[in-house]
C-alpha positions as CSV (number, residue, x, y, z in Angstrom):
1,M,0.0,0.0,0.0
2,K,1.3,3.5,-0.9
3,Y,-0.7,4.9,2.0
4,P,-0.9,2.2,4.8
5,L,-2.7,2.3,8.1
6,M,0.6,2.6,10.0
7,R,4.2,3.2,9.1
8,N,7.4,3.2,11.3
9,N,5.6,2.9,14.6
10,I,8.6,1.0,16.0
11,I,11.7,3.0,15.1
12,R,15.5,2.4,15.1
13,E,15.9,3.9,18.5
14,D,13.5,1.4,20.1
15,L,15.2,-1.5,18.4
16,D,18.7,-0.4,19.5
17,L,17.5,-0.3,23.1
18,I,16.2,-3.9,22.8
19,I,19.5,-5.0,21.1
20,K,21.6,-3.4,23.8
21,Y,19.5,-5.2,26.5
22,L,19.8,-8.6,24.7
23,Q,23.6,-8.2,24.5
24,Q,23.9,-8.8,28.2
25,D,25.3,-12.1,29.3
26,D,22.0,-13.4,30.8
27,P,19.1,-10.9,30.2
28,I,15.8,-11.5,31.9
29,L,13.1,-11.7,29.3
30,T,10.0,-12.6,31.3
31,Q,8.2,-9.9,33.3
32,S,10.6,-8.0,35.6
33,K,12.0,-4.6,36.3
34,N,11.3,-2.9,32.9
35,V,7.7,-3.9,33.2
36,D,7.6,-2.3,36.7
37,Y,9.2,0.8,35.5
38,F,6.9,1.1,32.5
39,E,3.8,0.8,34.7
40,K,5.1,3.5,37.0
41,E,6.0,5.9,34.2
42,W,2.7,5.2,32.4
43,S,0.8,6.0,35.7
44,E,2.6,9.3,36.1
45,W,1.9,10.2,32.4
46,L,-1.8,9.3,32.6
47,G,-2.4,10.8,36.1
48,V,-3.5,7.7,37.9
49,K,-2.2,5.8,41.0
50,H,-1.8,2.3,39.5
51,S,-1.2,0.5,36.2
52,V,-0.9,-3.1,35.3
53,F,0.9,-4.1,32.0
54,V,-0.7,-7.1,30.2
55,N,-0.2,-8.8,26.8
56,S,-3.0,-7.0,24.9
57,G,-5.8,-4.4,25.2
58,S,-8.3,-7.3,24.9
59,S,-6.7,-8.9,28.0
60,A,-7.1,-5.6,29.7
61,N,-10.8,-5.8,28.8
62,L,-11.1,-9.3,30.1
63,I,-9.5,-8.5,33.4
64,S,-11.7,-5.4,33.9
65,M,-14.8,-7.5,33.4
66,A,-13.4,-10.2,35.7
67,I,-13.0,-7.5,38.4
68,L,-16.5,-6.3,37.8
69,K,-17.7,-9.9,38.4
70,I,-16.0,-9.9,41.8
71,L,-17.9,-6.7,42.6
72,Y,-21.2,-8.1,41.2
73,P,-21.0,-11.9,41.5
74,K,-24.7,-12.3,40.6
75,G,-24.1,-10.5,37.3
76,G,-26.4,-7.9,35.7
77,E,-26.2,-5.5,32.8
78,V,-23.3,-3.7,31.3
79,I,-24.0,-0.8,28.9
80,V,-21.8,-1.2,25.8
81,P,-21.4,0.5,22.4
82,P,-22.2,-1.3,19.1
83,L,-19.2,0.4,17.6
84,T,-16.1,-1.0,19.4
85,W,-13.7,-3.9,19.2
86,V,-15.1,-7.3,19.7
87,S,-13.3,-8.0,23.0
88,D,-15.2,-5.2,24.8
89,I,-18.5,-7.1,24.3
90,S,-17.1,-10.7,24.4
91,S,-15.4,-10.0,27.8
92,V,-18.9,-8.9,29.1
93,L,-20.4,-12.1,27.9
94,Q,-17.5,-14.3,29.1
95,N,-18.0,-12.9,32.7
96,G,-21.8,-13.6,32.7
97,F,-23.1,-10.1,32.2
98,T,-25.8,-9.0,29.8
99,P,-24.7,-6.4,27.2
100,V,-27.1,-3.5,26.7
101,F,-26.4,-1.5,23.6
102,V,-26.7,2.3,23.0
103,D,-26.4,4.0,19.6
104,I,-23.5,6.4,18.9
105,D,-23.1,10.1,18.3
106,L,-21.7,10.7,14.8
107,D,-19.7,13.6,16.1
108,S,-17.6,11.5,18.4
109,L,-18.4,7.9,17.4
110,A,-18.9,7.1,21.1
111,M,-22.2,6.1,22.8
112,N,-24.8,8.9,23.0
113,S,-24.8,10.2,26.6
114,K,-28.6,10.7,26.8
115,G,-29.0,7.2,25.4
116,I,-26.8,5.8,28.1
117,I,-28.7,7.6,30.8
118,D,-32.0,6.4,29.5
119,K,-30.8,2.8,29.7
120,L,-29.5,3.0,33.3
121,S,-31.5,0.8,35.7
122,E,-31.2,-1.2,38.9
123,K,-29.7,-4.0,36.9
124,T,-26.8,-1.8,35.6
125,C,-23.5,-3.0,36.9
126,A,-21.3,-0.7,34.8
127,V,-21.1,1.6,31.7
128,F,-18.2,0.4,29.5
129,L,-17.6,3.3,27.1
130,T,-15.2,3.2,24.2
131,H,-13.4,6.4,23.2
132,V,-13.3,5.7,19.5
133,Q,-10.3,6.6,17.3
134,G,-9.0,9.5,19.5
135,F,-12.3,11.3,20.1
136,D,-13.5,12.3,23.6
137,G,-16.6,10.2,24.3
138,L,-17.4,11.8,27.6
139,T,-19.9,14.5,28.5
140,D,-20.2,16.4,31.8
141,E,-23.9,15.2,32.0
142,L,-22.8,11.5,31.8
143,I,-20.1,11.9,34.4
144,K,-22.5,13.7,36.8
145,E,-25.2,11.1,36.4
146,L,-22.9,8.1,36.9
147,N,-21.4,9.7,40.0
148,K,-24.8,10.5,41.3
149,R,-26.0,6.9,40.9
150,K,-22.7,5.4,42.0
151,I,-22.5,3.3,38.8
152,P,-19.0,2.0,37.9
153,F,-17.6,3.6,34.8
154,I,-15.0,1.7,32.7
155,E,-13.2,3.4,29.9
156,D,-11.8,1.7,26.7
157,V,-9.0,4.1,25.6
158,C,-7.3,1.6,23.3
159,E,-7.4,4.0,20.3
160,S,-7.3,7.3,22.2
161,H,-4.0,7.6,24.1
162,G,-3.7,11.2,25.3
163,A,-7.2,12.4,24.4
164,Q,-8.7,14.7,27.0
165,H,-12.0,15.8,28.5
166,N,-11.9,19.2,30.2
167,K,-8.1,19.1,29.8
168,I,-7.8,15.9,31.8
169,R,-6.6,12.7,30.1
170,L,-9.1,10.1,29.3
171,G,-8.5,6.9,31.2
172,S,-8.3,8.8,34.5
173,F,-12.1,9.3,34.9
174,G,-13.3,5.7,35.2
175,L,-13.1,3.2,38.0
176,I,-10.9,1.2,35.6
177,S,-9.5,2.1,32.1
178,N,-8.0,0.0,29.4
179,F,-5.3,0.8,26.8
180,S,-3.8,-1.1,23.9
181,F,-0.3,-0.9,22.5
182,Y,-0.9,-2.9,19.4
183,Y,1.4,-2.0,16.4
184,A,-1.1,0.4,14.7
185,H,-2.0,2.4,17.8
186,H,-0.5,5.6,19.2
187,M,2.4,3.8,20.6
188,S,3.3,0.1,20.4
189,T,4.9,-2.7,22.5
190,I,4.2,-5.0,19.5
191,E,1.3,-6.6,21.4
192,G,0.4,-5.2,24.8
193,G,-2.2,-3.4,27.0
194,M,-2.6,-1.6,30.3
195,I,-5.2,-1.6,33.0
196,C,-5.3,1.6,35.0
197,T,-7.1,2.6,38.3
198,N,-7.0,4.7,41.3
199,D,-8.5,2.0,43.5
200,S,-5.8,0.0,45.4
201,D,-8.0,-3.1,45.8
202,I,-8.7,-3.2,42.1
203,Y,-5.0,-2.8,41.4
204,E,-4.2,-5.8,43.6
205,Q,-7.0,-7.9,41.9
206,A,-5.7,-7.0,38.5
207,R,-2.2,-8.0,39.4
208,M,-3.4,-11.4,40.6
209,L,-5.8,-11.9,37.7
210,R,-2.9,-11.2,35.3
211,S,-0.8,-13.9,36.8
212,H,-2.7,-17.1,37.5
213,G,-4.4,-15.6,40.6
214,M,-1.2,-15.9,42.6
215,V,-1.1,-14.2,46.0
216,R,2.6,-13.5,45.7
217,E,1.7,-10.9,43.0
218,L,0.2,-8.7,45.8
219,K,2.0,-5.5,46.6
220,N,0.2,-5.2,49.9
221,S,2.2,-7.2,52.4
222,E,-0.6,-7.3,55.0
223,S,-3.0,-8.8,52.5
224,K,-0.3,-11.3,51.5
225,R,0.3,-12.3,55.1
226,K,-3.4,-12.8,55.7
227,Y,-3.7,-15.2,52.8
228,Q,-0.7,-17.1,54.1
229,E,-2.2,-17.4,57.6
230,E,-5.5,-18.6,56.3
231,N,-3.8,-21.3,54.2
232,P,-1.0,-22.7,56.4
233,Y,-0.7,-25.9,54.5
234,L,0.0,-24.3,51.2
235,N,3.4,-23.2,49.9
236,P,3.3,-19.4,50.4
237,D,4.7,-18.9,46.9
238,F,1.9,-20.9,45.3
239,I,-1.4,-19.7,46.8
240,F,-4.0,-19.1,44.1
241,S,-6.7,-16.8,45.3
242,L,-8.7,-16.4,42.0
243,P,-9.5,-18.6,39.0
244,A,-7.4,-16.4,36.8
245,Y,-5.3,-16.3,33.6
246,N,-1.8,-15.8,32.4
247,L,-1.9,-12.5,30.6
248,R,1.6,-11.1,31.5
249,N,3.8,-9.2,29.2
250,N,7.6,-9.3,29.1
251,E,10.7,-7.2,29.4
252,I,10.9,-6.5,25.7
253,G,7.5,-5.0,25.8
254,G,8.5,-3.0,28.9
255,I,11.6,-1.6,27.1
256,L,9.5,-0.7,24.0
257,G,6.8,1.0,26.1
258,R,9.3,3.1,28.1
259,S,11.0,4.2,24.9
260,Q,7.9,5.0,23.0
261,L,6.2,6.9,25.9
262,K,9.0,9.5,25.7
263,R,7.7,10.7,22.3
264,L,4.0,10.0,22.7
265,D,3.0,13.6,23.4
266,S,4.9,15.0,20.4
267,N,3.5,12.3,18.2
268,I,0.0,13.2,19.3
269,V,0.6,16.8,18.1
270,K,1.7,15.5,14.7
271,R,-1.4,13.3,14.4
272,N,-3.7,16.1,15.3
273,N,-2.1,18.5,12.9
274,N,-2.5,15.8,10.1
275,F,-6.1,15.4,11.0
276,K,-6.9,19.1,10.9
277,L,-5.2,19.3,7.5
278,F,-7.2,16.3,6.3
279,L,-10.5,17.8,7.4
280,S,-9.7,21.1,5.8
281,K,-8.9,19.5,2.4
282,I,-11.6,16.8,2.0
283,D,-14.8,17.8,0.2
284,S,-17.3,18.7,3.0
285,S,-20.2,18.4,0.5
286,K,-19.5,14.6,0.3
287,Y,-17.8,13.8,3.6
288,K,-18.5,14.6,7.2
289,T,-16.0,17.2,8.7
290,D,-17.8,18.5,11.8
291,F,-16.4,16.1,14.4
292,K,-15.9,16.7,18.1
293,I,-12.3,18.0,17.9
294,D,-11.9,19.3,21.5
295,G,-9.5,17.1,23.4
296,C,-8.9,14.9,20.3
297,S,-5.8,12.7,20.0
298,N,-6.5,11.5,16.5
299,Y,-5.9,7.8,15.7
300,A,-7.0,7.7,12.0
301,F,-8.5,9.9,9.3
302,N,-12.3,9.4,9.6
303,L,-14.0,9.3,6.3
304,I,-17.8,9.2,6.6
305,L,-20.2,9.8,3.7
306,K,-22.8,12.5,4.5
307,S,-25.5,10.6,2.6
308,Q,-26.4,7.0,2.0
309,D,-25.2,6.3,-1.6
310,N,-24.4,2.7,-2.5
311,I,-23.1,3.6,-6.0
312,F,-20.8,6.3,-4.7
313,V,-19.4,4.1,-1.8
314,K,-18.5,1.4,-4.3
315,K,-16.7,3.9,-6.5
316,L,-14.9,5.3,-3.4
317,M,-13.6,1.8,-2.3
318,N,-12.5,1.0,-5.8
319,K,-10.6,4.3,-6.1
320,M,-8.9,3.8,-2.7
321,K,-7.8,0.3,-3.6
322,D,-6.6,1.4,-7.1
323,S,-4.7,4.3,-5.5
324,G,-3.0,2.2,-2.8
325,I,-4.9,3.8,0.1
326,E,-5.4,1.2,2.9
327,F,-8.7,1.6,4.6
328,R,-11.1,-0.1,7.0
329,R,-14.8,-0.1,6.2
330,G,-17.2,0.3,9.2
331,S,-14.6,2.2,11.2
332,A,-13.7,0.7,14.6
333,G,-14.0,-3.1,14.8
334,G,-15.6,-3.6,11.5
335,G,-18.8,-1.7,12.0
336,N,-22.0,-2.6,13.9
337,Q,-21.0,-5.4,16.3
338,I,-24.7,-6.3,16.7
339,R,-24.5,-7.8,13.2
340,Q,-21.8,-10.2,14.2
341,P,-22.5,-14.0,14.5
342,Y,-21.3,-14.2,18.1
343,L,-24.4,-12.1,19.1
344,R,-27.0,-13.9,17.1
345,N,-28.4,-15.9,20.0
346,I,-27.9,-12.9,22.4
347,V,-29.9,-10.2,20.7
348,P,-33.3,-10.4,18.8
349,K,-33.4,-10.9,15.1
350,D,-32.8,-7.7,13.1
351,Y,-32.0,-5.9,16.3
352,H,-29.2,-4.0,14.5
353,E,-31.9,-1.9,12.7
354,N,-32.5,-0.1,16.0
355,F,-29.2,1.7,15.8
356,P,-29.3,4.0,12.7
357,N,-26.1,6.0,13.4
358,V,-23.8,2.9,13.8
359,E,-25.6,1.4,10.8
360,H,-24.6,4.4,8.7
361,I,-21.0,4.0,9.9
362,H,-21.2,0.2,9.1
363,F,-21.9,0.9,5.4
364,Y,-20.7,4.4,4.7
365,G,-17.9,5.0,7.2
366,F,-14.2,4.3,6.9
367,Y,-10.9,5.1,8.5
368,I,-7.6,5.8,6.7
369,G,-4.1,5.6,8.3
370,N,-2.8,8.7,10.2
371,F,0.7,8.5,11.8
372,P,3.5,10.8,12.9
373,D,5.7,10.5,9.8
374,L,2.9,11.1,7.3
375,K,3.9,14.1,5.3
376,E,1.8,17.1,4.4
377,N,2.1,16.4,0.7
378,E,0.9,12.8,1.3
379,V,-2.2,14.1,3.2
380,N,-2.9,16.5,0.3
381,D,-2.5,13.6,-2.2
382,I,-4.9,11.4,-0.2
383,C,-7.5,14.2,-0.1
384,S,-7.2,14.8,-3.9
385,I,-7.8,11.2,-4.6
386,L,-10.9,11.1,-2.3
387,N,-12.3,14.3,-3.7
388,S,-11.9,13.1,-7.3
389,V,-14.5,10.4,-6.8
């Protein structure tokens, strides 16, 4: 592809640090000090007390829902978006919760706040909101209502590192937040994710759930001692408190994360400048340009047709393919998740028709690669190609 979704997200500087580390006589490769350092540095950058580094953003989703199941062992409802990655919804199902869907706002691609509030009930265990492709999905109205009702709020910030609401970074508002460091995201550890929280108990649970449920993962020495006293016939190094997983990352990921974090802020500025140029150049009579830009940390160029036009959309896709523009139809996660086979026995037949905004994105929405070393002339060329259709 002449214009790929991502280019040079792992640079020579990152690789040289890994090579230097590997040239030691006996380097530790499994989770160790670099993972710890990365977690602390990430927490400081985000503005939270605790972070837990895992092997993917999907694993962060899974652990978040497993923690919610500890809080609500009898289950209940979790409000989720129809425009998100599959693991946000599958992790809800895997932990015995019922997903409740809310349509999106086309300005931010996140769930509509009024729609969320209307769906809140005594059965609601949490709102699991995805900040899609760098947009701020929050509103003051939603924050106020969730705080008032004391309903847990979980943020998926996997595509939106550094985005802000009221000049505060997303991922620091919720009880728990999830990030992804997949190759195409704002920064990369090849594969990787982070769970963030200000709650010390949730932090300890996340550490144990990441590593087989082992009590030795606890940072709180008093909690660790209590487990050992309650289980005197068990080896204190092998007490398993929870039926958990192995979702750990490793030292290579930690080194990459620490290196990439140093340039994350400057890369966000480049991405946002690219996005503003893109919006100023594409034809606003054909494509949507009035997005919620405040607090944005753009992940990709959002290309959404203003009208439903099946002939035009086919011409557009053919033109992008012929011109070497890599794209994803349906935007985040392939469009309307409610249409996916894994939900066929969960939601009623034709239920997807109740969500017109995400349905529009499903057929007439795309994203195109935006990344720090994309040049101004390349953005101009992309826009010229799109406008020629």
